[in-house]
C-alpha positions as CSV (number, residue, x, y, z in Angstrom):
1,M,90.5,135.4,189.2
2,S,94.2,135.0,188.9
3,K,96.2,135.4,185.0
4,L,97.1,131.7,185.1
5,S,93.3,130.3,186.1
6,L,92.3,132.9,183.2
7,I,94.4,131.2,180.8
8,V,93.6,127.9,181.7
9,T,89.8,128.4,181.2
10,I,90.6,129.8,177.8
11,V,92.6,126.7,176.9
12,L,90.3,124.4,178.8
13,A,87.6,126.2,176.4
14,S,89.2,126.0,173.2
15,G,89.0,122.2,173.4
16,L,93.5,122.0,173.2
17,I,93.5,120.7,177.4
18,G,91.4,118.3,178.5
19,C,90.9,116.2,182.0
20,S,92.2,112.7,182.2
21,S,90.7,110.2,184.6
22,A,93.0,110.9,187.1
23,G,91.6,114.9,187.4
24,K,95.2,116.1,186.0
25,V,95.1,118.0,182.9
26,D,96.0,116.4,179.6
27,V,97.5,118.5,176.3
28,T,95.9,116.7,173.6
29,N,95.1,117.5,170.2
30,S,91.5,117.8,169.5
31,Q,91.5,117.4,166.1
32,P,88.2,115.8,164.9
33,T,90.3,112.0,163.2
34,L,89.7,111.4,159.9
35,P,88.0,108.4,158.7
36,S,90.7,106.6,156.4
37,V,90.8,106.1,152.7
38,E,91.1,103.1,150.5
39,P,94.1,103.9,147.8
40,T,92.1,103.5,144.5
41,P,93.4,99.8,143.6
42,Q,95.8,100.6,140.2
43,P,94.6,98.6,137.3
44,T,96.0,95.2,136.1
45,S,96.7,93.1,132.9
46,D,93.2,91.6,133.7
47,D,91.5,94.3,133.8
48,F,92.4,95.1,129.9
49,P,90.9,93.2,126.8
50,S,92.1,90.7,125.0
51,D,93.5,91.3,121.6
52,E,89.4,89.5,120.4
53,Q,87.8,91.5,122.6
54,Y,89.4,94.8,121.4
55,A,89.2,93.4,117.4
56,K,85.2,93.0,117.6
57,W,84.9,96.3,119.0
58,Q,86.7,97.4,116.1
59,E,84.8,95.9,114.0
60,D,81.5,96.8,115.5
61,A,81.9,100.2,115.0
62,F,82.8,100.1,111.4
63,R,80.0,97.8,111.0
64,P,77.2,101.0,110.2
65,V,79.7,102.8,107.1
66,I,80.2,99.4,105.6
67,N,76.6,98.4,105.4
68,K,76.0,102.3,103.8
69,W,79.0,101.5,101.1
70,L,77.7,97.6,100.6
71,K,74.3,99.3,100.0
72,G,75.6,102.6,97.6
73,E,75.0,104.9,100.1
74,H,76.3,108.5,100.2
75,L,79.1,108.4,102.4
76,P,80.9,111.3,104.0
77,Q,84.7,112.1,103.8
78,Y,84.7,112.2,107.7
79,V,82.5,109.5,109.7
80,K,81.5,109.0,113.4
81,L,82.7,106.1,114.5
82,D,80.1,104.2,117.3
83,R,82.8,102.5,120.0
84,K,81.1,101.1,122.4
85,D,84.2,100.5,124.5
86,S,85.9,102.9,127.3
87,F,89.2,102.6,125.3
88,A,89.0,103.5,122.6
89,G,90.5,106.9,122.3
90,N,88.9,110.1,120.5
91,S,90.8,109.2,117.5
92,E,89.5,106.2,117.4
93,R,86.0,107.1,117.7
94,E,85.8,108.6,114.0
95,A,87.1,107.9,110.0
96,S,88.2,109.1,107.4
97,V,86.9,107.6,103.9
98,E,88.0,106.8,100.5
99,L,87.0,105.1,97.5
100,L,89.1,104.2,95.0
101,D,89.3,101.1,92.3
102,V,92.4,99.5,93.0
103,D,91.3,96.8,90.1
104,G,90.0,98.7,87.5
105,D,86.3,96.8,87.4
106,G,84.2,100.5,87.8
107,K,83.6,99.0,91.2
108,K,84.8,101.2,94.2
109,E,86.2,100.0,97.1
110,L,86.5,100.8,100.8
111,A,89.8,102.9,102.5
112,M,89.3,103.7,106.1
113,Q,91.7,105.9,108.2
114,T,91.4,106.5,111.9
115,G,93.4,105.8,115.0
116,C,95.7,108.7,113.7
117,A,98.4,110.6,116.0
118,T,99.1,114.0,116.0
119,V,101.1,113.8,113.2
120,G,98.5,112.7,111.1
121,N,99.9,108.1,110.8
122,C,97.3,106.7,110.8
123,G,95.5,102.6,110.9
124,F,94.4,102.1,107.6
125,W,92.1,99.4,106.5
126,L,91.0,98.5,102.2
127,F,87.7,96.8,102.0
128,Q,86.3,95.7,98.5
129,K,82.6,94.2,98.0
130,T,82.3,90.4,97.5
131,P,79.1,88.7,96.2
132,D,78.6,87.6,99.7
133,G,79.0,91.0,101.7
134,Y,82.6,92.1,101.7
135,R,86.2,90.9,102.4
136,Q,89.1,92.8,103.2
137,L,92.5,93.2,101.0
138,L,95.1,94.9,103.3
139,V,95.2,96.2,106.9
140,A,98.1,98.4,107.7
141,D,99.1,101.0,110.1
142,M,101.8,104.3,110.0
143,V,99.7,105.4,107.1
144,Q,99.3,109.0,106.4
145,Q,99.6,109.2,103.0
146,F,98.1,106.3,100.2
147,K,98.1,106.0,97.0
148,L,97.4,103.8,93.5
149,R,100.1,103.5,91.2
150,K,100.4,103.3,87.9
151,T,101.7,99.6,87.5
152,R,99.6,96.2,88.7
153,T,99.9,93.0,90.0
154,N,97.5,90.3,89.6
155,K,95.0,92.6,87.9
156,Y,95.6,94.7,90.7
157,F,96.8,98.4,91.2
158,D,99.8,98.3,93.2
159,M,99.7,100.2,95.8
160,E,102.3,103.0,98.3
161,T,101.9,104.3,101.6
162,R,103.4,107.4,103.2
163,E,104.0,107.2,106.9
164,H,105.3,110.1,108.9
165,G,108.9,109.9,110.8
166,S,110.1,113.9,111.0
167,A,109.4,117.2,109.7
168,T,112.0,116.1,107.0
169,S,112.0,112.1,106.9
170,G,109.6,108.9,107.0
171,G,109.0,106.2,105.6
172,I,107.5,104.7,101.9
173,A,105.8,101.0,101.6
174,I,104.6,98.8,98.1
175,Y,102.3,96.9,98.4
176,K,101.3,94.2,96.2
177,Y,98.1,92.4,94.9
178,D,98.8,88.6,95.7
179,G,96.1,87.1,94.1
180,T,93.6,86.7,98.0
181,E,95.0,90.1,99.2
182,Y,97.7,93.0,99.3
183,K,101.5,92.3,100.7
184,I,104.2,94.7,101.5
185,V,106.6,93.5,99.2
186,E,109.2,96.9,98.7
187,C,110.3,99.6,101.9
188,F,111.8,102.8,101.4
189,G,113.3,105.4,104.0
190,Y,113.3,109.1,102.6
191,E,114.9,112.1,103.8
192,Y,115.0,115.9,102.4
193,E,118.4,116.6,103.3
194,S,119.7,119.8,104.2
195,T,121.7,122.8,102.2
196,G,123.1,123.9,105.0
197,K,121.6,127.2,104.3
198,I,119.4,129.0,107.3
199,V,116.9,131.0,106.0
200,N,114.8,133.3,109.3
201,G,116.1,131.1,112.1
202,Q,115.2,128.0,109.6
203,S,117.6,125.1,108.1
204,V,116.5,124.9,104.3
205,T,116.1,121.6,102.7
206,R,116.0,120.4,99.5
207,D,113.6,120.3,96.7
208,K,113.6,116.7,95.8
209,P,114.3,113.6,99.4
210,T,116.9,111.2,99.4
211,I,115.5,107.5,98.6
212,T,116.6,105.0,100.8
213,R,115.6,100.8,100.0
214,A,114.8,99.7,103.8
215,D,114.1,96.1,104.8
216,C,110.4,95.4,105.6
217,S,111.0,92.6,108.3
218,G,109.2,94.4,111.0
219,W,107.7,97.3,108.8
220,P,105.5,99.1,111.4
221,G,101.3,97.7,110.2
222,T,102.3,94.9,108.4
223,E,100.0,92.8,110.7
224,G,96.8,93.7,111.4
225,I,93.7,93.0,114.2
226,Y,90.8,93.6,112.3
227,R,90.0,90.9,109.9
228,G,85.8,91.0,109.8
229,R,84.3,89.3,106.8
């Protein structure tokens, strides 16, 4: 066998050269054809829940915690929320709980924070017991800290919330009870200004922040989605 015949034999055996029906040598790529894969469809707006559906999931997740509170059962500081939907993030599947007396009648109201961002800003809900069950006194967003003030409006203590903006700044909102629920009435920005000194590569800020009055219109968290009764 000549060298040329040997080479042709090897190539034919490897499948790189095939013979056409006319008997001519046809150089082709003999790799198997892969089945076509349809691209994964991207979600559209129709794939996401409506505000009403999302609120229902939120209400269902809150319900076991609220029921325990209504019955006077012990509630730990942190509770798990059983969200039935896949749209909720991990931070929306747990909540922190605090009981506080907002009107001084000796009965504790239920405050819950959930959906917290990494910096600590959370959704905030405040519930009060009623003869028929409970009602919502306040819902807000972007709440890192909250406290009752010494002042009162319509016999209810005023509420102060703080939201974290940066390492040295943020916002303060004051809520007052209007006879039905808490409404935002005053807003401020706070900032710990730099002293101009650098220590260990870090800027040194003043001990007390500068407080500046802000416009409450469009303040984050003045509208809530959960209106359960």
